[in-house]
PDB file of N, CA, C and O in Angstrom:
ATOM      1  N   MET A   1      -6.051  43.842 -14.794  1.00  0.00           N
ATOM      2  CA  MET A   1      -5.378  42.747 -15.464  1.00  0.00           C
ATOM      3  C   MET A   1      -4.076  42.386 -14.747  1.00  0.00           C
ATOM      4  O   MET A   1      -3.764  41.207 -14.580  1.00  0.00           O
ATOM      5  N   LEU A   2      -3.329  43.384 -14.330  1.00  0.00           N
ATOM      6  CA  LEU A   2      -2.075  43.141 -13.629  1.00  0.00           C
ATOM      7  C   LEU A   2      -2.320  42.337 -12.353  1.00  0.00           C
ATOM      8  O   LEU A   2      -1.586  41.391 -12.068  1.00  0.00           O
ATOM      9  N   ALA A   3      -3.336  42.703 -11.593  1.00  0.00           N
ATOM     10  CA  ALA A   3      -3.642  41.986 -10.348  1.00  0.00           C
ATOM     11  C   ALA A   3      -4.001  40.529 -10.628  1.00  0.00           C
ATOM     12  O   ALA A   3      -3.594  39.634  -9.887  1.00  0.00           O
ATOM     13  N   PHE A   4      -4.754  40.295 -11.686  1.00  0.00           N
ATOM     14  CA  PHE A   4      -5.135  38.925 -12.033  1.00  0.00           C
ATOM     15  C   PHE A   4      -3.906  38.090 -12.373  1.00  0.00           C
ATOM     16  O   PHE A   4      -3.755  36.966 -11.893  1.00  0.00           O
ATOM     17  N   VAL A   5      -3.037  38.644 -13.197  1.00  0.00           N
ATOM     18  CA  VAL A   5      -1.836  37.914 -13.605  1.00  0.00           C
ATOM     19  C   VAL A   5      -0.952  37.638 -12.392  1.00  0.00           C
ATOM     20  O   VAL A   5      -0.427  36.534 -12.244  1.00  0.00           O
ATOM     21  N   GLU A   6      -0.785  38.641 -11.521  1.00  0.00           N
ATOM     22  CA  GLU A   6       0.024  38.450 -10.319  1.00  0.00           C
ATOM     23  C   GLU A   6      -0.592  37.410  -9.389  1.00  0.00           C
ATOM     24  O   GLU A   6       0.129  36.649  -8.744  1.00  0.00           O
ATOM     25  N   ALA A   7      -1.909  37.374  -9.319  1.00  0.00           N
ATOM     26  CA  ALA A   7      -2.592  36.433  -8.430  1.00  0.00           C
ATOM     27  C   ALA A   7      -2.424  34.984  -8.884  1.00  0.00           C
ATOM     28  O   ALA A   7      -2.479  34.075  -8.056  1.00  0.00           O
ATOM     29  N   GLN A   8      -2.226  34.756 -10.157  1.00  0.00           N
ATOM     30  CA  GLN A   8      -2.094  33.395 -10.677  1.00  0.00           C
ATOM     31  C   GLN A   8      -0.727  32.780 -10.384  1.00  0.00           C
ATOM     32  O   GLN A   8      -0.619  31.561 -10.251  1.00  0.00           O
ATOM     33  N   ALA A   9       0.301  33.589 -10.284  1.00  0.00           N
ATOM     34  CA  ALA A   9       1.662  33.068 -10.127  1.00  0.00           C
ATOM     35  C   ALA A   9       1.847  32.228  -8.861  1.00  0.00           C
ATOM     36  O   ALA A   9       2.424  31.144  -8.954  1.00  0.00           O
ATOM     37  N   PRO A  10       1.388  32.668  -7.678  1.00  0.00           N
ATOM     38  CA  PRO A  10       1.583  31.829  -6.488  1.00  0.00           C
ATOM     39  C   PRO A  10       0.889  30.467  -6.604  1.00  0.00           C
ATOM     40  O   PRO A  10       1.413  29.455  -6.140  1.00  0.00           O
ATOM     41  N   ARG A  11      -0.273  30.455  -7.218  1.00  0.00           N
ATOM     42  CA  ARG A  11      -1.002  29.198  -7.406  1.00  0.00           C
ATOM     43  C   ARG A  11      -0.194  28.266  -8.305  1.00  0.00           C
ATOM     44  O   ARG A  11      -0.064  27.076  -8.016  1.00  0.00           O
ATOM     45  N   ASP A  12       0.344  28.806  -9.388  1.00  0.00           N
ATOM     46  CA  ASP A  12       1.132  27.986 -10.304  1.00  0.00           C
ATOM     47  C   ASP A  12       2.427  27.515  -9.655  1.00  0.00           C
ATOM     48  O   ASP A  12       2.853  26.381  -9.874  1.00  0.00           O
ATOM     49  N   CYS A  13       3.052  28.368  -8.864  1.00  0.00           N
ATOM     50  CA  CYS A  13       4.281  27.969  -8.163  1.00  0.00           C
ATOM     51  C   CYS A  13       3.987  26.855  -7.159  1.00  0.00           C
ATOM     52  O   CYS A  13       4.767  25.911  -7.027  1.00  0.00           O
ATOM     53  N   ALA A  14       2.872  26.967  -6.459  1.00  0.00           N
ATOM     54  CA  ALA A  14       2.485  25.917  -5.513  1.00  0.00           C
ATOM     55  C   ALA A  14       2.225  24.609  -6.249  1.00  0.00           C
ATOM     56  O   ALA A  14       2.655  23.546  -5.802  1.00  0.00           O
ATOM     57  N   ARG A  15       1.529  24.683  -7.366  1.00  0.00           N
ATOM     58  CA  ARG A  15       1.248  23.489  -8.171  1.00  0.00           C
ATOM     59  C   ARG A  15       2.547  22.866  -8.673  1.00  0.00           C
ATOM     60  O   ARG A  15       2.690  21.643  -8.687  1.00  0.00           O
ATOM     61  N   LEU A  16       3.480  23.699  -9.081  1.00  0.00           N
ATOM     62  CA  LEU A  16       4.771  23.203  -9.544  1.00  0.00           C
ATOM     63  C   LEU A  16       5.488  22.447  -8.425  1.00  0.00           C
ATOM     64  O   LEU A  16       6.059  21.383  -8.664  1.00  0.00           O
ATOM     65  N   GLY A  17       5.461  22.986  -7.212  1.00  0.00           N
ATOM     66  CA  GLY A  17       6.080  22.306  -6.073  1.00  0.00           C
ATOM     67  C   GLY A  17       5.454  20.947  -5.806  1.00  0.00           C
ATOM     68  O   GLY A  17       6.159  19.978  -5.526  1.00  0.00           O
ATOM     69  N   ILE A  18       4.128  20.877  -5.893  1.00  0.00           N
ATOM     70  CA  ILE A  18       3.415  19.612  -5.700  1.00  0.00           C
ATOM     71  C   ILE A  18       3.811  18.615  -6.783  1.00  0.00           C
ATOM     72  O   ILE A  18       4.076  17.448  -6.494  1.00  0.00           O
ATOM     73  N   LEU A  19       3.850  19.077  -8.025  1.00  0.00           N
ATOM     74  CA  LEU A  19       4.216  18.195  -9.135  1.00  0.00           C
ATOM     75  C   LEU A  19       5.642  17.680  -8.994  1.00  0.00           C
ATOM     76  O   LEU A  19       5.912  16.506  -9.249  1.00  0.00           O
ATOM     77  N   GLN A  20       6.552  18.558  -8.588  1.00  0.00           N
ATOM     78  CA  GLN A  20       7.942  18.137  -8.437  1.00  0.00           C
ATOM     79  C   GLN A  20       8.089  17.121  -7.304  1.00  0.00           C
ATOM     80  O   GLN A  20       8.871  16.177  -7.420  1.00  0.00           O
ATOM     81  N   ALA A  21       7.346  17.304  -6.212  1.00  0.00           N
ATOM     82  CA  ALA A  21       7.391  16.344  -5.108  1.00  0.00           C
ATOM     83  C   ALA A  21       6.849  14.985  -5.553  1.00  0.00           C
ATOM     84  O   ALA A  21       7.423  13.948  -5.224  1.00  0.00           O
ATOM     85  N   GLU A  22       5.755  14.993  -6.294  1.00  0.00           N
ATOM     86  CA  GLU A  22       5.185  13.749  -6.808  1.00  0.00           C
ATOM     87  C   GLU A  22       6.151  13.078  -7.788  1.00  0.00           C
ATOM     88  O   GLU A  22       6.292  11.855  -7.791  1.00  0.00           O
ATOM     89  N   HIS A  23       6.803  13.875  -8.603  1.00  0.00           N
ATOM     90  CA  HIS A  23       7.798  13.349  -9.551  1.00  0.00           C
ATOM     91  C   HIS A  23       8.918  12.639  -8.785  1.00  0.00           C
ATOM     92  O   HIS A  23       9.326  11.537  -9.151  1.00  0.00           O
ATOM     93  N   MET A  24       9.408  13.274  -7.727  1.00  0.00           N
ATOM     94  CA  MET A  24      10.475  12.670  -6.930  1.00  0.00           C
ATOM     95  C   MET A  24       9.999  11.377  -6.271  1.00  0.00           C
ATOM     96  O   MET A  24      10.735  10.392  -6.222  1.00  0.00           O
ATOM     97  N   ARG A  25       8.769  11.385  -5.767  1.00  0.00           N
ATOM     98  CA  ARG A  25       8.222  10.198  -5.111  1.00  0.00           C
ATOM     99  C   ARG A  25       8.130   9.034  -6.102  1.00  0.00           C
ATOM    100  O   ARG A  25       8.552   7.917  -5.801  1.00  0.00           O
ATOM    101  N   LEU A  26       7.576   9.308  -7.281  1.00  0.00           N
ATOM    102  CA  LEU A  26       7.446   8.255  -8.285  1.00  0.00           C
ATOM    103  C   LEU A  26       8.807   7.785  -8.793  1.00  0.00           C
ATOM    104  O   LEU A  26       9.001   6.596  -9.049  1.00  0.00           O
ATOM    105  N   SER A  27       9.745   8.717  -8.938  1.00  0.00           N
ATOM    106  CA  SER A  27      11.093   8.339  -9.380  1.00  0.00           C
ATOM    107  C   SER A  27      11.745   7.402  -8.370  1.00  0.00           C
ATOM    108  O   SER A  27      12.402   6.431  -8.747  1.00  0.00           O
ATOM    109  N   SER A  28      11.562   7.697  -7.089  1.00  0.00           N
ATOM    110  CA  SER A  28      12.122   6.840  -6.040  1.00  0.00           C
ATOM    111  C   SER A  28      11.489   5.458  -6.068  1.00  0.00           C
ATOM    112  O   SER A  28      12.181   4.448  -5.941  1.00  0.00           O
ATOM    113  N   ARG A  29      10.175   5.416  -6.233  1.00  0.00           N
ATOM    114  CA  ARG A  29       9.476   4.126  -6.303  1.00  0.00           C
ATOM    115  C   ARG A  29       9.944   3.324  -7.515  1.00  0.00           C
ATOM    116  O   ARG A  29      10.159   2.115  -7.429  1.00  0.00           O
ATOM    117  N   ALA A  30      10.098   4.008  -8.635  1.00  0.00           N
ATOM    118  CA  ALA A  30      10.530   3.321  -9.853  1.00  0.00           C
ATOM    119  C   ALA A  30      11.946   2.784  -9.689  1.00  0.00           C
ATOM    120  O   ALA A  30      12.248   1.665 -10.104  1.00  0.00           O
ATOM    121  N   LYS A  31      12.807   3.588  -9.083  1.00  0.00           N
ATOM    122  CA  LYS A  31      14.190   3.154  -8.875  1.00  0.00           C
ATOM    123  C   LYS A  31      14.226   1.954  -7.936  1.00  0.00           C
ATOM    124  O   LYS A  31      14.970   1.000  -8.169  1.00  0.00           O
ATOM    125  N   ALA A  32      13.422   2.002  -6.874  1.00  0.00           N
ATOM    126  CA  ALA A  32      13.375   0.894  -5.924  1.00  0.00           C
ATOM    127  C   ALA A  32      12.848  -0.377  -6.587  1.00  0.00           C
ATOM    128  O   ALA A  32      13.283  -1.480  -6.259  1.00  0.00           O
ATOM    129  N   ALA A  33      11.909  -0.218  -7.520  1.00  0.00           N
ATOM    130  CA  ALA A  33      11.334  -1.376  -8.206  1.00  0.00           C
ATOM    131  C   ALA A  33      12.247  -1.878  -9.312  1.00  0.00           C
ATOM    132  O   ALA A  33      12.110  -3.017  -9.759  1.00  0.00           O
ATOM    133  N   GLY A  34      13.160  -1.057  -9.749  1.00  0.00           N
ATOM    134  CA  GLY A  34      14.043  -1.415 -10.858  1.00  0.00           C
ATOM    135  C   GLY A  34      13.339  -1.135 -12.172  1.00  0.00           C
ATOM    136  O   GLY A  34      12.522  -1.933 -12.631  1.00  0.00           O
ATOM    137  N   MET A  35      13.660  -0.001 -12.774  1.00  0.00           N
ATOM    138  CA  MET A  35      12.954   0.423 -13.985  1.00  0.00           C
ATOM    139  C   MET A  35      13.105  -0.574 -15.127  1.00  0.00           C
ATOM    140  O   MET A  35      12.312  -0.541 -16.067  1.00  0.00           O
ATOM    141  N   ASP A  36      14.094  -1.456 -15.076  1.00  0.00           N
ATOM    142  CA  ASP A  36      14.245  -2.445 -16.135  1.00  0.00           C
ATOM    143  C   ASP A  36      13.268  -3.602 -15.962  1.00  0.00           C
ATOM    144  O   ASP A  36      13.035  -4.372 -16.894  1.00  0.00           O
ATOM    145  N   ASP A  37      12.695  -3.721 -14.756  1.00  0.00           N
ATOM    146  CA  ASP A  37      11.700  -4.766 -14.510  1.00  0.00           C
ATOM    147  C   ASP A  37      10.459  -4.492 -15.332  1.00  0.00           C
ATOM    148  O   ASP A  37      10.204  -3.354 -15.726  1.00  0.00           O
ATOM    149  N   GLU A  38       9.698  -5.524 -15.587  1.00  0.00           N
ATOM    150  CA  GLU A  38       8.405  -5.361 -16.238  1.00  0.00           C
ATOM    151  C   GLU A  38       7.312  -5.313 -15.174  1.00  0.00           C
ATOM    152  O   GLU A  38       6.143  -5.576 -15.456  1.00  0.00           O
ATOM    153  N   SER A  39       7.705  -4.979 -13.960  1.00  0.00           N
ATOM    154  CA  SER A  39       6.745  -4.961 -12.856  1.00  0.00           C
ATOM    155  C   SER A  39       5.697  -3.882 -13.064  1.00  0.00           C
ATOM    156  O   SER A  39       5.934  -2.882 -13.741  1.00  0.00           O
ATOM    157  N   ALA A  40       4.548  -4.105 -12.474  1.00  0.00           N
ATOM    158  CA  ALA A  40       3.453  -3.137 -12.575  1.00  0.00           C
ATOM    159  C   ALA A  40       3.859  -1.813 -11.944  1.00  0.00           C
ATOM    160  O   ALA A  40       3.502  -0.745 -12.441  1.00  0.00           O
ATOM    161  N   LEU A  41       4.603  -1.886 -10.853  1.00  0.00           N
ATOM    162  CA  LEU A  41       5.022  -0.660 -10.178  1.00  0.00           C
ATOM    163  C   LEU A  41       5.924   0.178 -11.069  1.00  0.00           C
ATOM    164  O   LEU A  41       5.746   1.392 -11.168  1.00  0.00           O
ATOM    165  N   ALA A  42       6.885  -0.455 -11.714  1.00  0.00           N
ATOM    166  CA  ALA A  42       7.787   0.285 -12.595  1.00  0.00           C
ATOM    167  C   ALA A  42       7.023   0.893 -13.758  1.00  0.00           C
ATOM    168  O   ALA A  42       7.282   2.035 -14.137  1.00  0.00           O
ATOM    169  N   SER A  43       6.091   0.152 -14.326  1.00  0.00           N
ATOM    170  CA  SER A  43       5.294   0.676 -15.439  1.00  0.00           C
ATOM    171  C   SER A  43       4.422   1.837 -14.992  1.00  0.00           C
ATOM    172  O   SER A  43       4.319   2.855 -15.676  1.00  0.00           O
ATOM    173  N   GLU A  44       3.791   1.667 -13.822  1.00  0.00           N
ATOM    174  CA  GLU A  44       2.939   2.737 -13.283  1.00  0.00           C
ATOM    175  C   GLU A  44       3.763   3.983 -13.001  1.00  0.00           C
ATOM    176  O   GLU A  44       3.359   5.096 -13.338  1.00  0.00           O
ATOM    177  N   ALA A  45       4.921   3.788 -12.383  1.00  0.00           N
ATOM    178  CA  ALA A  45       5.777   4.925 -12.055  1.00  0.00           C
ATOM    179  C   ALA A  45       6.273   5.616 -13.318  1.00  0.00           C
ATOM    180  O   ALA A  45       6.297   6.845 -13.384  1.00  0.00           O
ATOM    181  N   ALA A  46       6.670   4.838 -14.319  1.00  0.00           N
ATOM    182  CA  ALA A  46       7.160   5.434 -15.564  1.00  0.00           C
ATOM    183  C   ALA A  46       6.067   6.251 -16.245  1.00  0.00           C
ATOM    184  O   ALA A  46       6.326   7.346 -16.744  1.00  0.00           O
ATOM    185  N   ALA A  47       4.849   5.722 -16.265  1.00  0.00           N
ATOM    186  CA  ALA A  47       3.734   6.463 -16.863  1.00  0.00           C
ATOM    187  C   ALA A  47       3.425   7.714 -16.058  1.00  0.00           C
ATOM    188  O   ALA A  47       3.163   8.777 -16.622  1.00  0.00           O
ATOM    189  N   GLY A  48       3.457   7.585 -14.738  1.00  0.00           N
ATOM    190  CA  GLY A  48       3.202   8.741 -13.876  1.00  0.00           C
ATOM    191  C   GLY A  48       4.264   9.815 -14.038  1.00  0.00           C
ATOM    192  O   GLY A  48       3.953  11.006 -14.075  1.00  0.00           O
ATOM    193  N   ILE A  49       5.511   9.392 -14.134  1.00  0.00           N
ATOM    194  CA  ILE A  49       6.616  10.339 -14.318  1.00  0.00           C
ATOM    195  C   ILE A  49       6.463  11.079 -15.640  1.00  0.00           C
ATOM    196  O   ILE A  49       6.636  12.297 -15.691  1.00  0.00           O
ATOM    197  N   ALA A  50       6.147  10.366 -16.694  1.00  0.00           N
ATOM    198  CA  ALA A  50       5.978  11.009 -18.003  1.00  0.00           C
ATOM    199  C   ALA A  50       4.840  12.022 -17.968  1.00  0.00           C
ATOM    200  O   ALA A  50       4.970  13.121 -18.507  1.00  0.00           O
ATOM    201  N   ALA A  51       3.732  11.660 -17.340  1.00  0.00           N
ATOM    202  CA  ALA A  51       2.592  12.581 -17.245  1.00  0.00           C
ATOM    203  C   ALA A  51       2.953  13.810 -16.416  1.00  0.00           C
ATOM    204  O   ALA A  51       2.587  14.932 -16.766  1.00  0.00           O
ATOM    205  N   LEU A  52       3.673  13.593 -15.317  1.00  0.00           N
ATOM    206  CA  LEU A  52       4.080  14.723 -14.479  1.00  0.00           C
ATOM    207  C   LEU A  52       5.042  15.645 -15.213  1.00  0.00           C
ATOM    208  O   LEU A  52       4.963  16.865 -15.070  1.00  0.00           O
ATOM    209  N   GLU A  53       5.946  15.076 -15.994  1.00  0.00           N
ATOM    210  CA  GLU A  53       6.884  15.909 -16.746  1.00  0.00           C
ATOM    211  C   GLU A  53       6.149  16.790 -17.747  1.00  0.00           C
ATOM    212  O   GLU A  53       6.526  17.944 -17.953  1.00  0.00           O
ATOM    213  N   VAL A  54       5.111  16.258 -18.365  1.00  0.00           N
ATOM    214  CA  VAL A  54       4.300  17.066 -19.284  1.00  0.00           C
ATOM    215  C   VAL A  54       3.602  18.177 -18.512  1.00  0.00           C
ATOM    216  O   VAL A  54       3.612  19.332 -18.938  1.00  0.00           O
ATOM    217  N   GLU A  55       2.992  17.831 -17.369  1.00  0.00           N
ATOM    218  CA  GLU A  55       2.274  18.844 -16.592  1.00  0.00           C
ATOM    219  C   GLU A  55       3.225  19.895 -16.034  1.00  0.00           C
ATOM    220  O   GLU A  55       2.892  21.080 -16.011  1.00  0.00           O
ATOM    221  N   ILE A  56       4.401  19.478 -15.586  1.00  0.00           N
ATOM    222  CA  ILE A  56       5.402  20.434 -15.104  1.00  0.00           C
ATOM    223  C   ILE A  56       5.779  21.396 -16.227  1.00  0.00           C
ATOM    224  O   ILE A  56       5.896  22.601 -16.001  1.00  0.00           O
ATOM    225  N   GLY A  57       5.966  20.874 -17.421  1.00  0.00           N
ATOM    226  CA  GLY A  57       6.274  21.733 -18.571  1.00  0.00           C
ATOM    227  C   GLY A  57       5.168  22.733 -18.843  1.00  0.00           C
ATOM    228  O   GLY A  57       5.438  23.891 -19.160  1.00  0.00           O
ATOM    229  N   LEU A  58       3.919  22.292 -18.721  1.00  0.00           N
ATOM    230  CA  LEU A  58       2.792  23.201 -18.941  1.00  0.00           C
ATOM    231  C   LEU A  58       2.746  24.301 -17.883  1.00  0.00           C
ATOM    232  O   LEU A  58       2.506  25.465 -18.202  1.00  0.00           O
ATOM    233  N   VAL A  59       2.976  23.927 -16.624  1.00  0.00           N
ATOM    234  CA  VAL A  59       2.967  24.926 -15.549  1.00  0.00           C
ATOM    235  C   VAL A  59       4.119  25.903 -15.728  1.00  0.00           C
ATOM    236  O   VAL A  59       3.942  27.109 -15.553  1.00  0.00           O
ATOM    237  N   LEU A  60       5.295  25.397 -16.073  1.00  0.00           N
ATOM    238  CA  LEU A  60       6.434  26.292 -16.313  1.00  0.00           C
ATOM    239  C   LEU A  60       6.158  27.230 -17.483  1.00  0.00           C
ATOM    240  O   LEU A  60       6.526  28.404 -17.444  1.00  0.00           O
ATOM    241  N   GLY A  61       5.513  26.713 -18.519  1.00  0.00           N
ATOM    242  CA  GLY A  61       5.136  27.557 -19.652  1.00  0.00           C
ATOM    243  C   GLY A  61       4.161  28.640 -19.244  1.00  0.00           C
ATOM    244  O   GLY A  61       4.280  29.786 -19.678  1.00  0.00           O
ATOM    245  N   ALA A  62       3.188  28.278 -18.402  1.00  0.00           N
ATOM    246  CA  ALA A  62       2.212  29.263 -17.926  1.00  0.00           C
ATOM    247  C   ALA A  62       2.895  30.332 -17.084  1.00  0.00           C
ATOM    248  O   ALA A  62       2.596  31.519 -17.217  1.00  0.00           O
ATOM    249  N   LEU A  63       3.815  29.913 -16.215  1.00  0.00           N
ATOM    250  CA  LEU A  63       4.548  30.888 -15.403  1.00  0.00           C
ATOM    251  C   LEU A  63       5.385  31.814 -16.273  1.00  0.00           C
ATOM    252  O   LEU A  63       5.435  33.019 -16.030  1.00  0.00           O
ATOM    253  N   SER A  64       6.027  31.269 -17.265  1.00  0.00           N
ATOM    254  CA  SER A  64       6.834  32.077 -18.168  1.00  0.00           C
ATOM    255  C   SER A  64       5.970  33.083 -18.918  1.00  0.00           C
ATOM    256  O   SER A  64       6.342  34.248 -19.060  1.00  0.00           O
ATOM    257  N   ALA A  65       4.823  32.631 -19.392  1.00  0.00           N
ATOM    258  CA  ALA A  65       3.915  33.533 -20.104  1.00  0.00           C
ATOM    259  C   ALA A  65       3.412  34.632 -19.176  1.00  0.00           C
ATOM    260  O   ALA A  65       3.305  35.791 -19.577  1.00  0.00           O
ATOM    261  N   ARG A  66       3.104  34.264 -17.935  1.00  0.00           N
ATOM    262  CA  ARG A  66       2.627  35.272 -16.981  1.00  0.00           C
ATOM    263  C   ARG A  66       3.727  36.271 -16.649  1.00  0.00           C
ATOM    264  O   ARG A  66       3.465  37.465 -16.508  1.00  0.00           O
ATOM    265  N   ASN A  67       4.955  35.783 -16.523  1.00  0.00           N
ATOM    266  CA  ASN A  67       6.066  36.702 -16.262  1.00  0.00           C
ATOM    267  C   ASN A  67       6.219  37.689 -17.410  1.00  0.00           C
ATOM    268  O   ASN A  67       6.458  38.876 -17.187  1.00  0.00           O
ATOM    269  N   GLY A  68       6.083  37.201 -18.637  1.00  0.00           N
ATOM    270  CA  GLY A  68       6.146  38.091 -19.794  1.00  0.00           C
ATOM    271  C   GLY A  68       5.012  39.093 -19.793  1.00  0.00           C
ATOM    272  O   GLY A  68       5.211  40.269 -20.096  1.00  0.00           O
ATOM    273  N   GLU A  69       3.810  38.623 -19.448  1.00  0.00           N
ATOM    274  CA  GLU A  69       2.650  39.514 -19.384  1.00  0.00           C
ATOM    275  C   GLU A  69       2.832  40.557 -18.290  1.00  0.00           C
ATOM    276  O   GLU A  69       2.505  41.727 -18.489  1.00  0.00           O
ATOM    277  N   LEU A  70       3.350  40.142 -17.135  1.00  0.00           N
ATOM    278  CA  LEU A  70       3.616  41.095 -16.054  1.00  0.00           C
ATOM    279  C   LEU A  70       4.605  42.165 -16.498  1.00  0.00           C
ATOM    280  O   LEU A  70       4.408  43.348 -16.220  1.00  0.00           O
ATOM    281  N   ALA A  71       5.649  41.763 -17.173  1.00  0.00           N
ATOM    282  CA  ALA A  71       6.643  42.731 -17.647  1.00  0.00           C
ATOM    283  C   ALA A  71       6.013  43.721 -18.618  1.00  0.00           C
ATOM    284  O   ALA A  71       6.276  44.921 -18.546  1.00  0.00           O
ATOM    285  N   ARG A  72       5.180  43.216 -19.529  1.00  0.00           N
ATOM    286  CA  ARG A  72       4.516  44.118 -20.486  1.00  0.00           C
ATOM    287  C   ARG A  72       3.565  45.076 -19.771  1.00  0.00           C
ATOM    288  O   ARG A  72       3.517  46.264 -20.091  1.00  0.00           O
ATOM    289  N   LEU A  73       2.811  44.556 -18.806  1.00  0.00           N
ATOM    290  CA  LEU A  73       1.871  45.414 -18.079  1.00  0.00           C
ATOM    291  C   LEU A  73       2.603  46.461 -17.248  1.00  0.00           C
ATOM    292  O   LEU A  73       2.195  47.622 -17.211  1.00  0.00           O
ATOM    293  N   ARG A  74       3.672  46.059 -16.588  1.00  0.00           N
ATOM    294  CA  ARG A  74       4.439  47.022 -15.784  1.00  0.00           C
ATOM    295  C   ARG A  74       5.052  48.103 -16.669  1.00  0.00           C
ATOM    296  O   ARG A  74       5.058  49.279 -16.306  1.00  0.00           O
ATOM    297  N   ASP A  75       5.565  47.705 -17.825  1.00  0.00           N
ATOM    298  CA  ASP A  75       6.123  48.692 -18.753  1.00  0.00           C
ATOM    299  C   ASP A  75       5.048  49.663 -19.223  1.00  0.00           C
ATOM    300  O   ASP A  75       5.304  50.858 -19.369  1.00  0.00           O
ATOM    301  N   ALA A  76       3.855  49.150 -19.457  1.00  0.00           N
ATOM    302  CA  ALA A  76       2.754  50.001 -19.921  1.00  0.00           C
ATOM    303  C   ALA A  76       2.305  50.974 -18.836  1.00  0.00           C
ATOM    304  O   ALA A  76       1.808  52.057 -19.145  1.00  0.00           O
ATOM    305  N   LEU A  77       2.473  50.599 -17.569  1.00  0.00           N
ATOM    306  CA  LEU A  77       2.036  51.450 -16.462  1.00  0.00           C
ATOM    307  C   LEU A  77       3.071  52.496 -16.065  1.00  0.00           C
ATOM    308  O   LEU A  77       2.748  53.449 -15.356  1.00  0.00           O
ATOM    309  N   ARG A  78       4.293  52.331 -16.508  1.00  0.00           N
ATOM    310  CA  ARG A  78       5.341  53.305 -16.160  1.00  0.00           C
ATOM    311  C   ARG A  78       5.082  54.625 -16.876  1.00  0.00           C
ATOM    312  O   ARG A  78       4.663  54.651 -18.033  1.00  0.00           O
ATOM    313  N   PRO A  79       5.338  55.716 -16.166  1.00  0.00           N
ATOM    314  CA  PRO A  79       5.125  57.036 -16.806  1.00  0.00           C
ATOM    315  C   PRO A  79       6.141  57.330 -17.889  1.00  0.00           C
ATOM    316  O   PRO A  79       6.092  58.391 -18.511  1.00  0.00           O
TER     317      PRO A  79
END
């Protein structure tokens, strides 16, 4: 179980990095388009940013849960 939990963390960290890069890209596009505009680009970027923020929160939650699980497993394995 410990190996499985440890193996998931790098994947989640990589996914988090990808999500954060996409968030920055969309934020830049939205800023360039002017978020106050009713342009399709601003609307698309705003929707994309909101979706990414939700997914980032989910990945961070998963990492936090795995860190807690790792701590519990390590404590259980200590003599």
